[in-house]
N, C-alpha and C positions, 0 to 999 in steps of 0.2 A: 278741528278741535271740538266744535259743537256736536258733530256727528259722533265722535268718540264718546263724549259725555252722555249723549242720548242712548248710545249702545250700552254703556255701563249701567245706566239707570234702568234700562229694560232688563238686563241680566239680573240686577238686584231685585227687581219686581218678580221675576220668575223664581228667584231664590226664596222670596217670601212665600209665594204660593206653593213652592216645593215643601217648605217647612209646614205650612198649614195642612197640606195633603198628607204628609207623613204623620203628623199628630192625629189627624182624623182616622187614618189607618190604624194607628196604635190604640186609640180609644175603642175602635171597632173590635180589635183583637181582644181587648180586655173584657168586652161584653160576653165573650165566650165562657168566662168563668161562672157568672150567674146563670147563663144558659145551661151549662152542664149541671149546676146544682139543681136547678128547676127540673131538668130532665130526669136526674137521678131520683128526685123526690116526687116525680110525676105531678109537678106543680102546674098551675094554669098560666104562669108567666113565661114558660120556656119558649113558646112560639114568638112572643114579642122580642125576646133577647136574641133568639136565633136569627130572625129576619133582619133585625137591626144590625147585628154583627156582620152579616153578609153584605147588606147594603152599604154600610159605612166603610167596610174594608175595601170593597170594590171601588166605591167613589173616591175614597182617600188615596188608594193605590194608583188609580188612573190619573188623578190630579198630580201626584208626586212624580209619576213616570213621565207625564206629558210636559212637566215643567223642568225636568232635570237638564242640567247643562254642565259641561266640563269647565266653563268659565266662571263658576261660582267663586266668590272671594269674600272679603270683609264687607260688612254693611256699615253705612254711616249712621249718624245719630238719628236722623229722621226715620230711617228704616227700622232702627231698633225700637223706637216708639211704636211704629206700626206693628212690628212683630209681637211685642208684649201685649199691647192693647188688643190686637186682633185675636191672639190666642185665647185671652181670657174672655173675649166676647163670643168666640166661635165654640170653644170646648163645652161650656154648659148647654148650648143649643144642640150640639151633636149628642152629648150624653143624655139629653132629655128624650131622644127618639124612642128608646125601648119603653120608657114610662108612658109616652103617648100611645104606643102600641098596646100597652097593658090596660089602658082605659082612662088615664089621667088627661085632663085638658092640657093643651099646649102651654098655657100660661102657668098652670100649677106645676107641670113638669119642668119648665124652665126655672121657675122659682126654686124648686127642690134641688136642682142641679147647680144653680148659681150659689145657693146656700151651701151645697156640698163642697164644690171646688174652692170656694173662698173660705172654707172651714168656719162658716157662720153658725150653722146648726139650727136655724129656724126651719120649721117644717109645716107643710099643709096637710100631711097625712094624719089620719085619725085611726084608732084601733090598731096600733102598731103590733100589739101582741098577737094579732091574727093575720098580719100582713104576710105576703109571699116571701119566702126566705131569699129568693133571688133578688127581689127589690130591696130588701134590707141589706143584703151583701153589697149591691151596687151603690147604695147610699153611703155605706161605710167606706167602700173603695174610693168613691169620689172625694171624700174628705182626706183619706190617706194619701191619694195621689196629689191632691191640692196642697197638702201640707209640705211634702217634699219639694213640689214645684215652687212654693212660696219661699222656702229656705234658699234654694238655688238662685231664684230671681233676686232676692234681697241681698245676696252676697256678691253675685257676679254681674248683675245688670244694673239694678237701681243705683248703686253708688256711683257708677260712671255716667248715669244720666243726670246726676246732681239733683236728685229728687228729695225735697224736704229735709235736707241736711244729711242724707244717707251717704254723702261723699266721705263722711268720717270713717266709714267702714270699708274703704277700698282694701282689697286683699293685700296689696303691697305694703300697707301700713302696719301689718301684723308681724312683728319681729319673730323670727324663728319659724313661723308657719310656712312661709314660702321656701325655706331651706329644706324642710322635710317633705312638703308637698309642692314640688317644683312646678308642676303643670296643673292647669285648670282641671283636666280630666282626672288627675290623681286626687285633687281636692274634692271634686264632686264624688268620686268613689269613696273617699273617707267619710263625707257627709252622709251618703246613702248607707254606708256601713254602720254609722252611729244610729241612724234612723231605724234601720232594720233591727239592730241590737236592742234598742229601747222597746220597739214594738214586740219583739219576741219575748223579752223579759216581762213586759207588761202582760202579755197573753198567758204566759206560764203562771204568773202570780195570780191572775184572775181565775184561771182554771183551778189552781191550788186552793183558792178561797171559796170555791163552791159554784162558780159559773159553769154552765154547759160549755162544751168545746166551741160551739157555734157562737154563743154570746161572748165568750172570751176573745175570740178572733175579732168580732165586730167591735167590741168596746175597746180593745187594745188599739185598733186602727184609729178610732175616733178620739181616744184619749191622748195618744202621743202627737197626733196632728192638731190637738186642741180644737177639735171640731164640735163634739158634743152630740152627734147623732146616736140614738139608742134604739134598741129593738123593743122597747117597752114604753107605753104611754106615760108611766110614772117616772121615766128617765132613770137615773141612777138610784132614785128612791125606791125602785123595785127591790133593791138589795139592801137589807137592813144590817148586813155584816159590817162591823167596825173595821175588820181587816181589809175588806174590799174597798171601803171608803177611804181609808188611810193610804192604801196602795194607789188608788186613783189620784189622791192629792199629790203623792210623790211624782207620778209620771206626768201629771198636768204641769207641775213646776218644771220638770226636766224639759218638757216641750216648749216652755216659755223662755228658756235660757238660750243664748246665742249658740248655735252649733259650732261656730268658729272658736268659741270659748272652750268647748270640749276638745277641739282639735289642738288648741294651744296647750291645753293640759297634757295631751299626748306628746306634743312636740317638746315640751319642757322636760319630759322624762322624770317627773316628780322632783324637780329641783326647787322645792319650797312653794309657798303659797302664791297663788295667781290672783292679782287684783283686777277688777273691772268695775268701773263706777256704776254702770247701769245694772249690773248683776247685784251689786251690794244694795243699791236703791230698791230694786225689785224685791229681793229676799227680805230686807229689813221692813219694808212697807207691809208685805204680806204677813210676816210674823207679828208685828206690832198690832196691826188692825185685827188680826185673828184673836190674839190674846186679850186685847181690850174689849172687843165685841163679845167674847165668851164670858167675861165677868158680868157685863150688862145683861146678856141673855140668861145666864144662870140665875141672877137675881130677879129678872122680870118674869121668867117662865117657871121659876121655882124648880129647876132641874139641877143635876150634878154638874160640876164644873167641867169634868172630862167629856161628858156628853155634849155640853154646850160648846166646848172647844172643837169637838169633831164636827158639829153642825156648822159653826161659824167658819172654821178653817176650810171645810169642803166648799161651801158656797162662796166664800171670799176668793179662794184660789180659782174656783171655776169661772167666776166673773172676771177677775183681773187677768187671768190667762186667756180669756175670751173663749173658753171651752163651751160653757153653757149648760153643763150637766146640772141637775137639781136633785137634791134629796128631800127637800121640803119647800113649801111656798114661803119664802122668806119675807114676802110682802105682808104676811099676817103677823110679823113680829112688831109692827107698829110703824108710824110715820118716819121715825128716825132711821129705821132699817131701810125703808124705801128710799130715802134720800141718800143714805150711805151707798147702797148698791147701785143707784143711778150714777153717782160720782165714780164708783169703781169701774163702771162700764166704760168710762172714758180712758182709763189709765192704760190698760193693755200690758203686754209683756215686753221683751227685749227685742231690739233690732237683730235680724239674723236668726230669728226663731220662727215657729209656726204661728205664733200669737199675732193678734191684730191690735187695734186701739191706737192711741196717740204714740205710744212706745216710751219706755222708761228713759232712754237717753235724751229725748227731747225735754222731758220734765226736769232732768238733772241739769241740762244746759240752761233751761229757762230759769231755774232757781238761782243758778250762778249769775245769770245776766241781771236778775233783779237785785241780787246782793251787790254786784258791781255798781249798778245805777245808784243804789243807796249810798255806797261809799263815795261816789263822785259828787253827790249832793252835799256830803259833809266836807270833803276835800276835793274841789274841782280839778286840781292839778295832779291828783294821785294817778299813778299808772297801775292799773289792775287788769292784766290780761286774763281772759277766760280760758281755762284749761280743762281738758277731758282726757282721762287715762294718761296723765303726765305729759300730754301734748297740747300745744296751743290750738284753740278753735278759731279758724279763720272767719273774717267778717262775712264772707260769702256763705259759709255754713250757717251762721246766725241768721242771716237774711232768709235763707232757704227754710229754716225752722219756723221763723216768725210768719213767713208767707204760707207755709203749710198749715199752721195753727189758725191763721185767718181764714183760709179757704175751707178748712175743716169745719169751723164754726158756721161759715156761710152755707156749706153743703148740708149740714144738719138742719139748719133753720129753713132752707129752701125745701128740703125733703119733707120736713114736718109740715110746712105750709101746703105742699101738694097733697099730702096725706089727709090734712084737715078738710080739704075740699071733697074728699070721698065720704065725709060724714063722721070721721073719727074725732073723739074728744081731744082736748089739748094734751093731756098726759099721755094718752095712748099714741098719738101722732108723734110727739116729741121723743118718747122712749123708743118707738119703733124705728124712727129715722136714726136715732143714736145707736141702737143695738145693731142695725144693719151696717152702718158705715164703720162701726168699730168691730164688726164680725164677731159679735158675742153670742147672739141667739135669742135668749129670753129678754123681754123688756119689762115694763111696769104696767100693771093693770090687769083686769080680768081677761082681756082679749089676747094680748101678746105677752103676758107675764109668765113666770115659770110654770104656772098651772094651766096656761092657756095654749092657744094654737092659732096659726096664721090662716087657717083654712077659710074662716068666715070673711076675710077681707075681700074687697072687690078686685077684679082683674087688673084695673089700673093701679091700685095700691100695690099689688104684688109685683107689677112691672117696675114701679118706682123703687120698691125695696130691692129688687134684683139688681137694678142699676147702681143703687147706693152700696150694695155689698161689693160689687166689682170696683166701684169708685174707691171705696175705703181700702180694699185689698191692694190696689195698685198705687196707693199713696197719692191719690187724687189727681196730681198733675199729669201722670202718664195717660190718663183718660181725657182730661180737660183739653190737653194740647191737641188732641185729635179733632176737637171742635173749633179750633182756631183757624180762621181763613188764611192767615199767613203761613200756617204749617203746610198747606197744600199748594202754595205758590212757590215757584222755583226762584 
């Protein structure tokens, strides 16, 4: 029996390395696109992408072929953690290879790709307006690929790992969806279809609004993925067009909503309104904050209300959706605005979307938990179950959410502490750690604020922030469990 178990474990390990090799091969294949662009434009980065594509495709292909076995089967929970954690640690490193070949330091290249695939949007690159087109395309592609990977992971994997309360969103709990999309492959196909549709519509709208075709493609990929990479140092502020800014607002919101929500709408075949507690919370919060902030900004800056509404709505949605685009340096609006946007950094979008942050559903359940505790203080014998989307919330889910919020706070403070030892001041260290783990992009202050750049940080600080980006994107526990000694003992 022991020999059989050891054989099964060995086969599963080979299966993991097969997956890793396949992904490395695919990443190498995608490097061909920026290589072709650079070759067509006679750019200086085409050699870096060509050689990187050849190397990674050969390496990944050989790894996958050498590990292939007909005995592959289902993986257990332990191997699922290894697969997810391993992929998100390996992929940024592999994707950084052409950037190193182009001339970036290994740490800077890793930071840029960790920020890309986690859709954070922080960058160490300066003078983007003169950057090689292939590099700009690869950055945008990393966010677009990371966005769809995040959606698939948060729908099909994290709920079954019981991470941070994500078990609320197991696919079988969505009435009607599983009847229309009977198999995981069909559901993934539907999600990719929605993602592609949003990306295409966004690109067409951007092009119609005056963007160049190249900029329209790049910004569409980084808008729908709520990533925030731009081809300009001024970010989205490069475009003063109200049409483009409102278009961006719409697609940032769409990227922040659960993709299963859109699939449920398709499954219902327009049979009346569809309610979702976290969607309602997210949309109401964004609308109310934008409207109230616009009143304050119009009075404070002596500008028209519609202009103020566009400025506040864009930056509020950009931060809450964790996209990270900026049209202006909102930290210049005063201390109140600085504090508001710092708090908005924590919120995030909805579960099952491309957005990061704490997530709307956790805040909804937390508010209900506080309300129930207050009721029990008034009437101790009162029975008041917590419900979410007309279903009961199990105690295990509540414990997972509270555990996540605890570790989220600890991770931010630990990250800020490490960053402070690199010489960063309190505000910069705290906001940099927060924006990294929430996958937002811009922080607070002159260095990492919306008008700043992460290039001046030390190599150690960039490595800490890269780890925090991946930690936040994988809902913390998926990464932390890999550092638990008990996880590696049988």
